[in-house]
N, C-alpha and C positions, 0 to 999 in steps of 0.2 A: 504494500500500500504506500509506504513511504517512497519507494523507488518510483512508483507511478506519479506521485505528486512532484517529485524532483524533475522527472522527465517532462511532465505537463507544463510546469512553470519554468524550468530551466532552459529548455531548448528554444522556446520563443524569445526568451530574454537575451540569449546569446546569438540569436539569428541575425541581428542587425549589427553585431560587433565584429570587427576584424581583429584577430589576435595574430601578431607577428612576433617571431622570436629571432633575435639577432645574436649570432655567436661570433665572438672575436677572439683571436689568439694573439697574445703578445709574446714574441720570442724572448728567450733568455738574454740577459745582458751580461757579458763577461768582459769587463774592462781589461785593456792591454797593460801588461806589466813590463818592467825593464827586462826581466828574464825572457818574456815572450818575444820581445823585439830582438834581443840578442840571439835567441834560438832560431827565429825565422830568418834573420840575416845570415847566420852561419849555415843554415840549410839551403841557402841560395834563392830564397824568395825574392822576386823583383821588388824594388822600392814601391811601385804602384800598388802591389798587393798588400804590402805592409801598411801603406798610407790609407788604403781603402778600409782595412780592418780598424785602424786607429780612428778614422773618421766615423765609422759605423758604431763602434763599441765605446769609444772614449778611452781615457786612461784611468787606472786605479788611483794614482796620485801624481801630482805634477812632479816632473823630474827635477832634482836638485843638481848642484854643481858636481857632486860625487857621482851621481847617476850618469850624467852626461859624459864625464871622463871615462867611466867604466864602459859605457856603450861605445864610445869612440875608439877605445883600445880594443874592443871586441870586433871592430870592423863595421859598425853601423854607419850608414851614410849621413851626410849633413842634412839632406832632404828629409830623412826619417826623423832625425833629431829635432829638426824644425817643426815637423808635423806633431811630434809628441809635446813640444812646448806650447803649441797652439791648440791642442785638442782639449775638449772639456773633460773635467774630472767627473766620473760617474761611479755609481755604487752598483755592485753586483746584484742582479735580480733574477729570480728563477722565471721560467716560462709560465705564463698564466693564461687561463681560458675564462672568459666571462660571457654570461648570458644576460640579455636584456629582453624582457617581454613587454611589448607595447600593445595596448588595446586602443583601437582607433574607430572612429565613425559610429559611435553609439548615439542613437537618436531617440527622441521622444516617442515616435510611433512604435518603437520596440517595446517600450514600457507598456503602452496601450495593448499591444498584442499579448504580452505576458499577463496583464490583468484580465483580458478576455479568456485566455486559456485557464486561468485560475477559476474564473466564474463558471466556465464549462465543466471543469472538474468538480466543483462544489455542487452543481446542479445535477450531474449524472452519476455521482458516486454511489447513490443508493439504488441503482438499477437491480432488477431481479438477478439472482445468482446464475440463472441459465442464460443470461444475456451477457455478451462480451462487452467490456468497456474499452472504448477507443478514445484517444485524446480529444476527438471532436464530439464525443457523446456516445450514446448507446447505439450499438449496431444490432439490428433485428434479423 
């Protein structure tokens, strides 16, 4: 009985509403460290690839004078050192997925339809047991 009431009232009320769900995925942020730059440079990565990662991920902390000397002695190019000095300092973040549910276009006629359905349910709920109850009333 309770399910019939929910169906009779709920479906017409939701009939005029559009429910949309948006899912977004934010990738993980792994800021570049001094050790990362030295390892990529030693592995033979081109400066453009190192600079692209620095631009996309940022750096964990701004390099100091000691960091610059250490990286320069490890063979890191001046372009990459300049890129690290200009890069924003970012905080490591794990990948995240978010969901947003938006209900749009609910209008007043929908409420009227729901009230009509409720009135129909109340009027025809006492039909004889041999008669089937349909959401529009008794079916003979």
